[in-house]
N, C-alpha and C positions, 0 to 999 in steps of 0.2 A: 386475218391481218386486224380487221376492226376491232374484234372481240378483244385480241391482246392490247391494242391501242388503249381501247377503253378502260381496261383493268390496269394497265400500267399508269394512265392519267390518273385514276382512283387512287394509287398508291403514292403518286407523286403528291397529289393535292392533300391525302391525308398526312403524309410526311411533313408538307411544309406549312401546316397548321400547327406544328409543335411550337412550343413558347422559344425555343432557340431555332437557329439556323440548322436546318436539316441537310447539311452540306457534307463533303467529303471529310471535312476537319473533324464534323460532330461523329461520323460513322468510323473514322480512323481511331479516336480516343476510345469508343466503345469497343471495336474489334481489338484493338491493342490489349484491352483488359481481357478479353476472351483469349487470345493467343497466349497471353503471361498465364492465366489460369491453367489452360490445358498443357502447357510446357512443365509447369511447377506441379501439377496434379494436386493441388492441394486447395485449402479454403482463399476466398477472396472476399474482401470487403465491397468488391465492385460487382455485386450480384446483379443489380439493376442495369449496369452497363453491358455485362455480358449477355443477359437475357435480352436486351435490346438489339445487340449484333446478332444473336443467334436467330430471333423471332423475324427481324427483317430480312436475313439472308434466307431463311427457310420459305418467306412468303415469295421471294424473288424465283428461288428454285423450283418451288411448286407450281406457280403460275406458269413459269416456263415450260415445266413438265406437261402439263395440260396442253399448252400450245404444241409442245414437240409432238406429243402423241398424236393430235389432230392434224397438225398440218406438216409434220417431217422437219424437212430442211429449211422450212420458212420461219423456223423459230430464232429466237434472238441468240441462243447457243444450244448445243446438243450435247447432253450428257450421255444419251443412248442408254447403256446398262451399267454405266459408271455409278457407284454410289459414293456421294460426298458427305463425309460427317458435318457437324455443325463446325467443329474445330478445324477441319481441313478446309472448309469453305472461308471461314474468317482468316486463317492464315493466307490463303490465296488472295483475298481481298485486301489485306493488309500490305502484302507485298506489292501488288499493283498499285495501292495508293502511295506507297513510299517511293515507287519508282515514276510516278506520275504527280508530282506536287503541283504541278501548274494547273492540275484539273480539279484540285480539292474545294475550289469554289463552286463547284456543279453539284446538282442534286445527288444525294446519296444513293438512291434506288438506281438511278442510271448509271453511276459510277460502279455498283456491284453487279448489274447487267455487263457493264464493258469489260470488267475484269474477268467474268465466267466466259464471256465471249471470246477475249484473247486465249484464254485457256483451253476452251472447248468450242472451236468454230465448228459451224455446221458446213457440210461439204458444199452446199450451195450458198454463198453468201448473198444476202438480199440487198 
């Protein structure tokens, strides 16, 4: 648990050092561009936004996957054998953020974890 806490703390610190506020609003804007791109299957002028969204979400998924492999149901969320593409994860997070506008002031990494945890809870909640 301490290892994942340290990793998440590093993610939070690095995310909050961005020149703009790295909160739910920031993530929502970037991931909406990703969802739009995946639905239109075309070019987008918002490549940086899409890349930011996909990169952050991949980092959250992969760190949790390592923790899930090591500690099972003590992970923050449990994907098991489920494979989530970047676009599926972005849509899941966008849906969560739209359903929880009162949380948009919170840190983007924490919100991504909450969205995934809501959809993929572990059998034993910590």
